[in-house]
MIDOSE-1310 file (N, C-alpha, C; in nm, 2 decimals, decimal comma, always signed):
residues 276
xxxx	+0,08/-0,12/+0,00/+0,00/+0,00/+0,00/+0,09/+0,12/+0,00; +0,19/+0,13/+0,08/+0,28/+0,24/+0,09/+0,35/+0,27/-0,04; +0,39/+0,16/-0,11/+0,46/+0,17/-0,24/+0,36/+0,23/-0,34; +0,24/+0,18/-0,34/+0,14/+0,24/-0,44/+0,11/+0,38/-0,41
xxxx	+0,10/+0,42/-0,28/+0,08/+0,56/-0,24/+0,19/+0,64/-0,28; +0,32/+0,59/-0,26/+0,43/+0,67/-0,31/+0,44/+0,69/-0,46; +0,40/+0,59/-0,53/+0,40/+0,60/-0,68/+0,29/+0,70/-0,72; +0,18/+0,70/-0,66/+0,07/+0,79/-0,69/+0,11/+0,93/-0,66
xxxx	+0,18/+0,95/-0,55/+0,22/+1,09/-0,52/+0,33/+1,13/-0,62; +0,42/+1,04/-0,65/+0,52/+1,08/-0,75/+0,46/+1,12/-0,89; +0,36/+1,04/-0,93/+0,29/+1,07/-1,05/+0,22/+1,20/-1,05; +0,16/+1,23/-0,93/+0,09/+1,36/-0,92/+0,19/+1,48/-0,92
xxxx	+0,30/+1,46/-0,85/+0,40/+1,56/-0,86/+0,46/+1,59/-1,00; +0,48/+1,48/-1,07/+0,52/+1,49/-1,21/+0,42/+1,57/-1,30; +0,29/+1,53/-1,28/+0,19/+1,60/-1,35/+0,18/+1,75/-1,32; +0,20/+1,78/-1,19/+0,19/+1,92/-1,15/+0,31/+2,00/-1,21
xxxx	+0,43/+1,94/-1,21/+0,55/+2,00/-1,26/+0,53/+2,02/-1,41; +0,47/+1,92/-1,48/+0,45/+1,93/-1,63/+0,36/+2,04/-1,66; +0,25/+2,05/-1,58/+0,15/+2,16/-1,60/+0,22/+2,30/-1,58; +0,31/+2,31/-1,48/+0,38/+2,44/-1,46/+0,47/+2,47/-1,57
xxxx	+0,54/+2,37/-1,62/+0,63/+2,40/-1,74/+0,55/+2,43/-1,86; +0,43/+2,36/-1,88/+0,35/+2,39/-2,00/+0,29/+2,53/-1,99; +0,24/+2,57/-1,87/+0,19/+2,71/-1,85/+0,30/+2,81/-1,88; +0,42/+2,79/-1,83/+0,53/+2,88/-1,85/+0,56/+2,90/-2,00
xxxx	+0,55/+2,79/-2,08/+0,58/+2,79/-2,22/+0,47/+2,85/-2,30; +0,34/+2,82/-2,26/+0,23/+2,86/-2,34/+0,18/+3,01/-2,31; +0,21/+3,05/-2,19/+0,15/+3,18/-2,15/+0,20/+3,30/-2,24; +0,33/+3,31/-2,28/+0,37/+3,42/-2,37/+0,29/+3,42/-2,50
xxxx	+0,26/+3,30/-2,55/+0,18/+3,29/-2,68/+0,03/+3,34/-2,65; -0,02/+3,30/-2,53/-0,15/+3,34/-2,49/-0,16/+3,49/-2,48; -0,06/+3,55/-2,42/-0,06/+3,69/-2,40/-0,04/+3,77/-2,53; +0,04/+3,71/-2,62/+0,05/+3,77/-2,75/-0,08/+3,77/-2,83
xxxx	-0,15/+3,66/-2,83/-0,27/+3,65/-2,91/-0,38/+3,73/-2,85; -0,39/+3,73/-2,72/-0,50/+3,81/-2,66/-0,48/+3,96/-2,67; -0,35/+4,00/-2,66/-0,32/+4,14/-2,68/-0,35/+4,19/-2,82; -0,33/+4,10/-2,92/-0,36/+4,13/-3,06/-0,51/+4,15/-3,08
xxxx	-0,59/+4,10/-2,99/-0,74/+4,11/-3,01/-0,79/+4,22/-2,92; -0,71/+4,30/-2,86/-0,75/+4,41/-2,77/-0,73/+4,55/-2,85; -0,81/+4,64/-2,81/-0,79/+4,78/-2,86/-0,67/+4,84/-2,78; -0,63/+4,95/-2,83/-0,51/+5,01/-2,76/-0,54/+5,05/-2,62
xxxx	-0,66/+5,10/-2,60/-0,70/+5,14/-2,46/-0,70/+5,02/-2,37; -0,76/+4,91/-2,41/-0,77/+4,79/-2,33/-0,63/+4,73/-2,30; -0,55/+4,73/-2,41/-0,41/+4,68/-2,40/-0,32/+4,75/-2,30; -0,35/+4,88/-2,27/-0,27/+4,96/-2,18/-0,33/+4,96/-2,04
xxxx	-0,44/+4,89/-2,02/-0,50/+4,89/-1,89/-0,41/+4,83/-1,78; -0,41/+4,89/-1,66/-0,33/+4,83/-1,55/-0,42/+4,83/-1,43; -0,45/+4,72/-1,37/-0,40/+4,58/-1,40/-0,46/+4,53/-1,53; -0,39/+4,43/-1,59/-0,44/+4,38/-1,72/-0,58/+4,33/-1,72
xxxx	-0,65/+4,35/-1,83/-0,79/+4,31/-1,84/-0,79/+4,17/-1,90; -0,85/+4,07/-1,83/-0,86/+3,93/-1,87/-0,98/+3,90/-1,96; -1,09/+3,97/-1,93/-1,21/+3,95/-2,00/-1,24/+4,07/-2,08; -1,25/+4,06/-2,21/-1,27/+4,18/-2,29/-1,34/+4,14/-2,42
xxxx	-1,39/+4,24/-2,49/-1,45/+4,22/-2,62/-1,35/+4,22/-2,73; -1,33/+4,10/-2,79/-1,22/+4,08/-2,89/-1,26/+4,16/-3,02; -1,15/+4,21/-3,09/-1,17/+4,28/-3,21/-1,06/+4,24/-3,31; -1,09/+4,23/-3,44/-0,99/+4,20/-3,54/-0,94/+4,32/-3,61
xxxx	-0,96/+4,44/-3,56/-0,92/+4,56/-3,62/-0,77/+4,57/-3,64; -0,69/+4,52/-3,54/-0,55/+4,52/-3,54/-0,50/+4,44/-3,66; -0,56/+4,32/-3,68/-0,52/+4,24/-3,80/-0,55/+4,30/-3,93; -0,67/+4,36/-3,94/-0,71/+4,43/-4,06/-0,62/+4,54/-4,09
xxxx	-0,59/+4,63/-3,99/-0,50/+4,74/-4,02/-0,36/+4,70/-4,05; -0,31/+4,60/-3,98/-0,17/+4,55/-4,00/-0,16/+4,49/-4,14; -0,25/+4,40/-4,18/-0,24/+4,33/-4,31/-0,26/+4,42/-4,43; -0,36/+4,50/-4,42/-0,40/+4,57/-4,54/-0,37/+4,72/-4,54
xxxx	-0,37/+4,79/-4,43/-0,34/+4,93/-4,42/-0,19/+4,95/-4,41; -0,12/+4,87/-4,34/+0,03/+4,89/-4,31/+0,12/+4,80/-4,40; +0,06/+4,71/-4,48/+0,14/+4,63/-4,57/+0,21/+4,51/-4,51; +0,16/+4,46/-4,40/+0,22/+4,34/-4,34/+0,20/+4,22/-4,43
xxxx	+0,09/+4,21/-4,50/+0,06/+4,10/-4,59/+0,17/+4,09/-4,70; +0,22/+4,20/-4,75/+0,32/+4,19/-4,85/+0,46/+4,15/-4,78; +0,48/+4,19/-4,66/+0,61/+4,15/-4,60/+0,60/+4,01/-4,56; +0,48/+3,95/-4,53/+0,47/+3,81/-4,50/+0,51/+3,73/-4,63
xxxx	+0,46/+3,78/-4,74/+0,50/+3,72/-4,87/+0,65/+3,72/-4,89; +0,71/+3,83/-4,86/+0,86/+3,84/-4,87/+0,93/+3,74/-4,78; +0,88/+3,73/-4,66/+0,94/+3,63/-4,57/+0,92/+3,49/-4,62; +0,81/+3,46/-4,67/+0,79/+3,32/-4,72/+0,88/+3,29/-4,84
xxxx	+0,90/+3,39/-4,93/+0,99/+3,37/-5,05/+1,13/+3,35/-5,00; +1,18/+3,43/-4,91/+1,31/+3,42/-4,86/+1,34/+3,29/-4,78; +1,24/+3,26/-4,69/+1,26/+3,14/-4,60/+1,26/+3,01/-4,68; +1,16/+3,00/-4,77/+1,14/+2,88/-4,85/+1,26/+2,86/-4,94
xxxx	+1,30/+2,97/-5,02/+1,41/+2,96/-5,11/+1,54/+2,92/-5,04; +1,56/+2,99/-4,92/+1,69/+2,96/-4,85/+1,69/+2,82/-4,80; +1,58/+2,77/-4,74/+1,57/+2,63/-4,69/+1,59/+2,53/-4,80; +1,53/+2,55/-4,92/+1,54/+2,45/-5,03/+1,69/+2,45/-5,08
xxxx	+1,75/+2,57/-5,10/+1,88/+2,57/-5,14/+1,98/+2,51/-5,04; +1,96/+2,54/-4,91/+2,05/+2,48/-4,81/+2,04/+2,33/-4,81; +1,92/+2,28/-4,82/+1,91/+2,13/-4,82/+1,96/+2,07/-4,95; +1,93/+2,13/-5,07/+1,98/+2,08/-5,19/+2,13/+2,08/-5,20
xxxx	+2,19/+2,19/-5,16/+2,34/+2,20/-5,16/+2,41/+2,12/-5,04; +2,34/+2,12/-4,93/+2,40/+2,06/-4,81/+2,40/+1,91/-4,81; +2,30/+1,85/-4,86/+2,29/+1,70/-4,86/+2,40/+1,63/-4,93; +2,43/+1,67/-5,05/+2,55/+1,60/-5,12/+2,68/+1,63/-5,05
xxxx	+2,70/+1,75/-5,00/+2,82/+1,78/-4,92/+2,83/+1,70/-4,80; +2,72/+1,69/-4,72/+2,72/+1,60/-4,60/+2,75/+1,46/-4,63; +2,69/+1,41/-4,74/+2,71/+1,27/-4,78/+2,86/+1,25/-4,82; +2,92/+1,34/-4,89/+3,06/+1,33/-4,92/+3,15/+1,33/-4,80
xxxx	+3,12/+1,42/-4,71/+3,20/+1,42/-4,59/+3,19/+1,30/-4,50; +3,07/+1,24/-4,50/+3,05/+1,12/-4,42/+3,10/+0,99/-4,48; +3,10/+0,98/-4,62/+3,13/+0,86/-4,68/+3,27/+0,85/-4,75; +3,33/+0,96/-4,78/+3,45/+0,96/-4,86/+3,57/+1,02/-4,78
xxxx	+3,69/+0,97/-4,81/+3,81/+1,03/-4,76/+3,89/+1,10/-4,87; +3,92/+1,23/-4,84/+3,99/+1,30/-4,94/+4,08/+1,41/-4,87; +4,17/+1,46/-4,95/+4,27/+1,56/-4,89/+4,19/+1,69/-4,85; +4,23/+1,74/-4,73/+4,17/+1,86/-4,68/+4,03/+1,84/-4,63
xxxx	+3,99/+1,72/-4,60/+3,85/+1,69/-4,55/+3,83/+1,76/-4,41; +3,93/+1,74/-4,32/+3,91/+1,80/-4,19/+3,91/+1,95/-4,19; +3,99/+2,01/-4,28/+3,99/+2,15/-4,29/+3,86/+2,21/-4,35; +3,81/+2,13/-4,44/+3,68/+2,17/-4,50/+3,57/+2,16/-4,40
xxxx	+3,57/+2,06/-4,32/+3,47/+2,04/-4,21/+3,48/+2,15/-4,11; +3,60/+2,18/-4,07/+3,62/+2,29/-3,97/+3,57/+2,43/-4,03; +3,59/+2,45/-4,16/+3,55/+2,57/-4,22/+3,40/+2,58/-4,22; +3,33/+2,47/-4,25/+3,18/+2,47/-4,25/+3,13/+2,51/-4,11
xxxx	+3,19/+2,44/-4,01/+3,14/+2,46/-3,87/+3,17/+2,60/-3,82; +3,29/+2,65/-3,84/+3,32/+2,79/-3,80/+3,24/+2,89/-3,86; +3,20/+2,87/-3,99/+3,11/+2,97/-4,05/+2,98/+2,99/-3,98; +2,93/+2,89/-3,92/+2,80/+2,90/-3,84/+2,83/+2,97/-3,71
xxxx	+2,95/+2,95/-3,65/+2,98/+3,01/-3,52/+3,01/+3,15/-3,52; +3,03/+3,21/-3,64/+3,07/+3,35/-3,64/+2,94/+3,43/-3,61; +2,96/+3,53/-3,52/+2,84/+3,62/-3,48/+2,80/+3,70/-3,60; +2,67/+3,70/-3,63/+2,62/+3,78/-3,74/+2,65/+3,93/-3,73
xxxx	+2,66/+3,99/-3,61/+2,68/+4,13/-3,60/+2,82/+4,17/-3,65; +2,91/+4,07/-3,64/+3,05/+4,10/-3,69/+3,05/+4,12/-3,85; +2,95/+4,05/-3,91/+2,95/+4,06/-4,06/+2,85/+4,16/-4,11; +2,78/+4,23/-4,03/+2,67/+4,32/-4,07/+2,73/+4,43/-4,16
xxxx	+2,83/+4,50/-4,11/+2,89/+4,61/-4,19/+2,96/+4,56/-4,32; +3,04/+4,46/-4,31/+3,10/+4,41/-4,44/+2,99/+4,37/-4,54; +2,89/+4,30/-4,50/+2,78/+4,26/-4,59/+2,71/+4,38/-4,65; +2,69/+4,48/-4,56/+2,62/+4,60/-4,61/+2,70/+4,67/-4,72
xxxx	+2,83/+4,69/-4,69/+2,92/+4,76/-4,79/+2,92/+4,68/-4,92; +2,94/+4,55/-4,91/+2,94/+4,46/-5,04/+2,81/+4,47/-5,11; +2,70/+4,46/-5,04/+2,57/+4,46/-5,11/+2,54/+4,60/-5,17; +2,58/+4,71/-5,10/+2,56/+4,84/-5,16/+2,65/+4,86/-5,28
xxxx	+2,77/+4,82/-5,28/+2,86/+4,84/-5,39/+2,81/+4,76/-5,51; +2,75/+4,65/-5,49/+2,69/+4,57/-5,61/+2,55/+4,61/-5,65; +2,50/+4,71/-5,58/+2,36/+4,76/-5,61/+2,25/+4,66/-5,58; +2,27/+4,58/-5,47/+2,17/+4,47/-5,45/+2,09/+4,50/-5,32
xxxx	+2,09/+4,62/-5,27/+2,00/+4,65/-5,16/+1,86/+4,63/-5,19; +1,78/+4,59/-5,09/+1,64/+4,57/-5,10/+1,60/+4,47/-5,21; +1,67/+4,36/-5,21/+1,64/+4,25/-5,31/+1,63/+4,12/-5,23; +1,53/+4,03/-5,28/+1,52/+3,90/-5,22/+1,64/+3,82/-5,23
xxxx	+1,71/+3,82/-5,34/+1,82/+3,73/-5,36/+1,93/+3,77/-5,26; +1,94/+3,89/-5,22/+2,05/+3,93/-5,13/+2,03/+3,86/-4,99; +1,90/+3,86/-4,94/+1,88/+3,80/-4,81/+1,89/+3,65/-4,83; +1,85/+3,59/-4,94/+1,86/+3,45/-4,96/+2,01/+3,40/-4,96
xxxx	+2,09/+3,47/-5,03/+2,23/+3,43/-5,03/+2,30/+3,45/-4,89; +2,27/+3,56/-4,82/+2,33/+3,58/-4,69/+2,28/+3,48/-4,59; +2,15/+3,45/-4,59/+2,10/+3,35/-4,50/+2,15/+3,21/-4,53; +2,18/+3,19/-4,66/+2,24/+3,06/-4,70/+2,37/+3,03/-4,64
xxxx	+2,45/+3,14/-4,62/+2,58/+3,12/-4,56/+2,57/+3,07/-4,42; +2,46/+3,10/-4,35/+2,44/+3,06/-4,21/+2,37/+2,92/-4,20; +2,28/+2,90/-4,30/+2,20/+2,78/-4,29/+2,27/+2,65/-4,35; +2,35/+2,68/-4,45/+2,42/+2,56/-4,51/+2,51/+2,49/-4,41
xxxx	+2,59/+2,55/-4,33/+2,66/+2,47/-4,22/+2,57/+2,39/-4,13; +2,45/+2,44/-4,10/+2,36/+2,37/-4,01/+2,32/+2,24/-4,08; +2,28/+2,25/-4,21/+2,24/+2,13/-4,28/+2,35/+2,03/-4,29; +2,47/+2,08/-4,32/+2,59/+1,99/-4,34/+2,63/+1,92/-4,21
xxxx	+2,62/+2,00/-4,10/+2,66/+1,95/-3,97/+2,56/+1,84/-3,92; +2,43/+1,86/-3,93/+2,34/+1,76/-3,88/+2,33/+1,64/-3,97; +2,33/+1,67/-4,10/+2,31/+1,55/-4,20/+2,44/+1,47/-4,21; +2,55/+1,53/-4,19/+2,68/+1,45/-4,19/+2,67/+1,34/-4,08
xxxx	+2,63/+1,38/-3,96/+2,62/+1,28/-3,85/+2,51/+1,18/-3,88; +2,40/+1,22/-3,95/+2,30/+1,12/-3,99/+2,36/+1,02/-4,09; +2,43/+1,06/-4,19/+2,49/+0,97/-4,29/+2,60/+0,88/-4,22; +2,67/+0,93/-4,13/+2,77/+0,85/-4,06/+2,71/+0,74/-3,98
xxxx	+2,59/+0,76/-3,93/+2,52/+0,66/-3,85/+2,47/+0,55/-3,93; +2,46/+0,57/-4,07/+2,41/+0,46/-4,15/+2,52/+0,36/-4,18; +2,50/+0,23/-4,16/+2,61/+0,14/-4,19/+2,66/+0,14/-4,33; +2,79/+0,13/-4,35/+2,84/+0,13/-4,48/+2,82/+0,00/-4,55
xxxx	+2,78/-0,10/-4,48/+2,75/-0,23/-4,54/+2,64/-0,22/-4,64; +2,55/-0,13/-4,62/+2,44/-0,10/-4,72/+2,50/-0,05/-4,85; +2,59/+0,04/-4,84/+2,65/+0,09/-4,96/+2,73/-0,02/-5,04; +2,80/-0,10/-4,96/+2,88/-0,21/-5,03/+2,79/-0,31/-5,09
xxxx	+2,68/-0,34/-5,02/+2,59/-0,44/-5,08/+2,52/-0,39/-5,21; +2,49/-0,26/-5,21/+2,43/-0,20/-5,33/+2,53/-0,19/-5,44; +2,65/-0,16/-5,41/+2,76/-0,15/-5,51/+2,78/-0,29/-5,58; +2,78/-0,39/-5,50/+2,79/-0,53/-5,56/+2,68/-0,56/-5,65
xxxx	+2,56/-0,50/-5,63/+2,45/-0,53/-5,71/+2,44/-0,44/-5,83; +2,54/-0,35/-5,84/+2,55/-0,27/-5,96/+2,49/-0,13/-5,95; +2,46/-0,09/-5,83/+2,40/+0,05/-5,81/+2,50/+0,15/-5,82; +2,47/+0,26/-5,88/+2,56/+0,38/-5,89/+2,57/+0,45/-5,76
xxxx	+2,67/+0,54/-5,75/+2,69/+0,61/-5,62/+2,57/+0,71/-5,60; +2,52/+0,76/-5,71/+2,41/+0,86/-5,69/+2,28/+0,78/-5,65; +2,26/+0,66/-5,70/+2,15/+0,58/-5,66/+2,16/+0,54/-5,52; +2,28/+0,50/-5,47/+2,30/+0,47/-5,33/+2,26/+0,58/-5,24
xxxx	+2,30/+0,70/-5,28/+2,28/+0,82/-5,21/+2,13/+0,85/-5,20; +2,06/+0,85/-5,32/+1,92/+0,90/-5,33/+1,82/+0,79/-5,28; +1,85/+0,66/-5,30/+1,75/+0,56/-5,27/+1,77/+0,49/-5,14; +1,90/+0,49/-5,09/+1,93/+0,41/-4,97/+1,96/+0,50/-4,86
xxxx	+2,06/+0,59/-4,87/+2,11/+0,67/-4,76/+2,01/+0,79/-4,73; +1,96/+0,85/-4,83/+1,88/+0,97/-4,81/+1,75/+0,93/-4,73; +1,68/+0,83/-4,76/+1,56/+0,80/-4,68/+1,59/+0,77/-4,54; +1,71/+0,71/-4,51/+1,74/+0,68/-4,37/+1,79/+0,80/-4,30
xxxx	+1,83/+0,90/-4,37/+1,88/+1,03/-4,31/+1,77/+1,13/-4,30; +1,64/+1,10/-4,33/+1,53/+1,20/-4,33/+1,51/+1,26/-4,20; +1,53/+1,20/-4,08/+1,52/+1,27/-3,96/+1,61/+1,39/-3,95; +1,74/+1,38/-3,99/+1,83/+1,49/-4,00/+1,80/+1,59/-4,10
xxxx	+1,74/+1,55/-4,21/+1,70/+1,65/-4,31/+1,58/+1,73/-4,26; +1,49/+1,66/-4,19/+1,37/+1,74/-4,13/+1,42/+1,84/-4,03; +1,51/+1,79/-3,94/+1,55/+1,88/-3,83/+1,63/+2,00/-3,89; +1,72/+1,98/-3,98/+1,80/+2,09/-4,04/+1,71/+2,18/-4,12
xxxx	+1,60/+2,13/-4,18/+1,51/+2,21/-4,26/+1,43/+2,30/-4,16; +1,39/+2,25/-4,05/+1,32/+2,33/-3,95/+1,41/+2,44/-3,90; +1,54/+2,41/-3,87/+1,63/+2,51/-3,82/+1,65/+2,62/-3,93; +1,67/+2,58/-4,05/+1,70/+2,67/-4,16/+1,58/+2,76/-4,18
xxxx	+1,46/+2,70/-4,18/+1,34/+2,78/-4,21/+1,32/+2,88/-4,09; +1,33/+2,84/-3,97/+1,31/+2,93/-3,86/+1,41/+3,04/-3,85; +1,54/+3,01/-3,88/+1,64/+3,12/-3,88/+1,60/+3,22/-3,99; +1,57/+3,17/-4,11/+1,54/+3,26/-4,22/+1,42/+3,34/-4,20
xxxx	+1,32/+3,28/-4,13/+1,19/+3,35/-4,11/+1,20/+3,45/-4,00; +1,28/+3,42/-3,90/+1,28/+3,51/-3,78/+1,39/+3,61/-3,79; +1,49/+3,60/-3,88/+1,61/+3,68/-3,88/+1,57/+3,83/-3,89; +1,63/+3,92/-3,81/+1,59/+4,06/-3,81/+1,70/+4,15/-3,85
xxxx	+1,82/+4,13/-3,81/+1,93/+4,23/-3,82/+1,96/+4,26/-3,97; +1,99/+4,15/-4,05/+2,02/+4,17/-4,19/+1,89/+4,22/-4,27; +1,77/+4,18/-4,22/+1,65/+4,23/-4,29/+1,63/+4,38/-4,27; +1,67/+4,43/-4,15/+1,66/+4,57/-4,12/+1,77/+4,65/-4,20
xxxx	+1,89/+4,60/-4,21/+2,00/+4,67/-4,27/+1,99/+4,67/-4,42; +1,95/+4,56/-4,48/+1,97/+4,54/-4,62/+1,84/+4,56/-4,70; +1,73/+4,58/-4,64/+1,60/+4,60/-4,71/+1,54/+4,74/-4,68; +1,46/+4,79/-4,77/+1,40/+4,91/-4,75/+1,24/+4,90/-4,76
xxxx	+1,20/+4,86/-4,88/+1,05/+4,85/-4,90/+1,02/+4,72/-4,97; +1,08/+4,70/-5,09/+1,04/+4,59/-5,18/+1,06/+4,45/-5,11; +1,17/+4,43/-5,04/+1,21/+4,30/-4,99/+1,20/+4,30/-4,83; +1,13/+4,40/-4,77/+1,12/+4,40/-4,63/+1,04/+4,28/-4,58
xxxx	+1,10/+4,21/-4,48/+1,03/+4,09/-4,42/+0,94/+4,13/-4,30; +0,86/+4,03/-4,26/+0,76/+4,06/-4,15/+0,83/+4,10/-4,02; +0,94/+4,03/-3,98/+1,00/+4,08/-3,85/+1,05/+4,22/-3,86; +1,10/+4,26/-3,97/+1,15/+4,40/-3,99/+1,03/+4,50/-3,99
xxxx	+0,91/+4,45/-4,04/+0,79/+4,53/-4,04/+0,74/+4,55/-3,90; +0,74/+4,44/-3,82/+0,70/+4,45/-3,68/+0,78/+4,55/-3,60; +0,91/+4,55/-3,62/+0,99/+4,65/-3,55/+0,96/+4,79/-3,59; +0,93/+4,81/-3,72/+0,90/+4,95/-3,77/+0,78/+5,01/-3,70
xxxx	+0,70/+4,93/-3,64/+0,58/+4,99/-3,56/+0,63/+5,06/-3,44; +0,75/+5,02/-3,38/+0,80/+5,08/-3,26/+0,87/+5,21/-3,28; +0,80/+5,31/-3,33/+0,86/+5,44/-3,36/+0,78/+5,54/-3,29; +0,85/+5,64/-3,23/+0,78/+5,75/-3,16/+0,74/+5,71/-3,02
xxxx	+0,64/+5,79/-2,97/+0,60/+5,77/-2,83/+0,48/+5,68/-2,82; +0,40/+5,67/-2,93/+0,28/+5,59/-2,93/+0,31/+5,45/-2,99; +0,31/+5,35/-2,90/+0,34/+5,21/-2,95/+0,21/+5,14/-2,97; +0,18/+5,10/-3,09/+0,05/+5,03/-3,11/+0,07/+4,88/-3,08
xxxx	+0,05/+4,85/-2,95/+0,07/+4,71/-2,90/-0,02/+4,61/-2,97; -0,14/+4,65/-3,00/-0,23/+4,55/-3,07/-0,17/+4,51/-3,21; -0,13/+4,61/-3,29/-0,08/+4,58/-3,42/+0,06/+4,51/-3,41; +0,14/+4,54/-3,31/+0,27/+4,47/-3,30/+0,24/+4,32/-3,26
xxxx	+0,15/+4,30/-3,17/+0,12/+4,16/-3,13/+0,04/+4,08/-3,25; -0,04/+4,15/-3,32/-0,11/+4,09/-3,44/+0,00/+4,05/-3,54; +0,09/+4,14/-3,57/+0,20/+4,10/-3,66/+0,28/+3,98/-3,61; +0,31/+3,99/-3,48/+0,39/+3,88/-3,42/+0,32/+3,75/-3,43
xxxx	+0,19/+3,75/-3,41/+0,11/+3,63/-3,42/+0,11/+3,57/-3,56; +0,10/+3,66/-3,66/+0,10/+3,62/-3,80/+0,24/+3,56/-3,84; +0,34/+3,61/-3,77/+0,48/+3,56/-3,79/+0,50/+3,42/-3,74; +0,44/+3,40/-3,62/+0,45/+3,27/-3,55/+0,38/+3,16/-3,62
xxxx	+0,26/+3,18/-3,68/+0,17/+3,08/-3,73/+0,24/+3,00/-3,84; +0,31/+3,06/-3,94/+0,37/+2,97/-4,04/+0,48/+2,88/-3,99; +0,56/+2,93/-3,89/+0,66/+2,85/-3,83/+0,60/+2,73/-3,76; +0,49/+2,74/-3,69/+0,42/+2,63/-3,62/+0,37/+2,53/-3,73
xxxx	+0,32/+2,58/-3,84/+0,27/+2,49/-3,94/+0,38/+2,41/-4,00; +0,49/+2,48/-4,03/+0,61/+2,42/-4,09/+0,67/+2,31/-4,00; +0,67/+2,34/-3,87/+0,72/+2,25/-3,77/+0,64/+2,12/-3,76; +0,50/+2,14/-3,77/+0,41/+2,03/-3,76/+0,43/+1,94/-3,89
xxxx	+0,45/+2,00/-4,00/+0,47/+1,92/-4,13/+0,60/+1,85/-4,12; +0,71/+1,91/-4,08/+0,84/+1,85/-4,07/+0,84/+1,74/-3,96; +0,76/+1,76/-3,86/+0,76/+1,65/-3,75/+0,71/+1,52/-3,81; +0,61/+1,53/-3,90/+0,56/+1,40/-3,96/+0,68/+1,34/-4,04
xxxx	+0,76/+1,42/-4,11/+0,87/+1,36/-4,18/+0,97/+1,29/-4,09; +0,98/+1,34/-3,97/+1,07/+1,28/-3,87/+1,03/+1,13/-3,85; +0,90/+1,11/-3,82/+0,84/+0,98/-3,80/+0,86/+0,89/-3,92; +0,83/+0,95/-4,04/+0,85/+0,87/-4,16/+1,00/+0,83/-4,18
xxxx	+1,09/+0,92/-4,15/+1,23/+0,89/-4,17/+1,28/+0,78/-4,08; +1,22/+0,77/-3,96/+1,26/+0,67/-3,87/+1,21/+0,53/-3,91; +1,10/+0,52/-3,99/+1,05/+0,39/-4,03/+1,09/+0,35/-4,17; +1,15/+0,44/-4,25/+1,19/+0,41/-4,38/+1,33/+0,34/-4,38
xxxx	+1,35/+0,25/-4,47/+1,48/+0,19/-4,48/+1,53/+0,16/-4,62; +1,64/+0,09/-4,63/+1,69/+0,06/-4,76/+1,63/-0,06/-4,82; +1,51/-0,05/-4,86/+1,43/-0,16/-4,92/+1,45/-0,16/-5,07; +1,49/-0,27/-5,12/+1,51/-0,28/-5,27/+1,38/-0,30/-5,34
């Protein structure tokens, strides 16, 4: 009886701790969404108003009057293109680093990793001067190429470890049966490495979608992204908290959708194998 009682108390304590952690994680999102549904007067009330009449005016003004809809489109273009390029270019590089031995391999690996560890603020001024001299300010391709320099090492880093975990016996067996190196990569190793591909894709997309510093420095109007637009609301003495939170909510939603889609790919990647 005492053991059962102790187990029950332990389970209750774990549930309480889990609820506290869940509340701590979810509350900022709750506050963001509820504030986006408040008028400016209600949002500035002290103490905070918990029961109020919701309004969608902040979303309407942000999307159509202030141009947030266009900046969301720019963010989607930049994030999707960057993620696709990083995965397409990074997967063959990761496979080569994991499977082949060649001169300068360790130096190349070190160069990829250190590229990601460089602080972006250090590169802000050099990137701005280069982009300005080439006349590429306020263009989508500029952000895509710059984000690619940070996302490509992530893809290579994660996927190289995934390819290393795949037994080389599979490659040797496929080679004996006449499979080409590209077929081994595409039909055997790549399906087994899908968990790493999904995780690296999530990281690349989130970084490209949420990045603010380069978007502020290198864009003006045509290529301005949603995070840069949200910051532009914080000017002067009157802060439109409702519109800021509405824009922030619109920024978070695509990231959650992409993460849910990629999480399904994680499960698929764990169950797929080198089936001939």
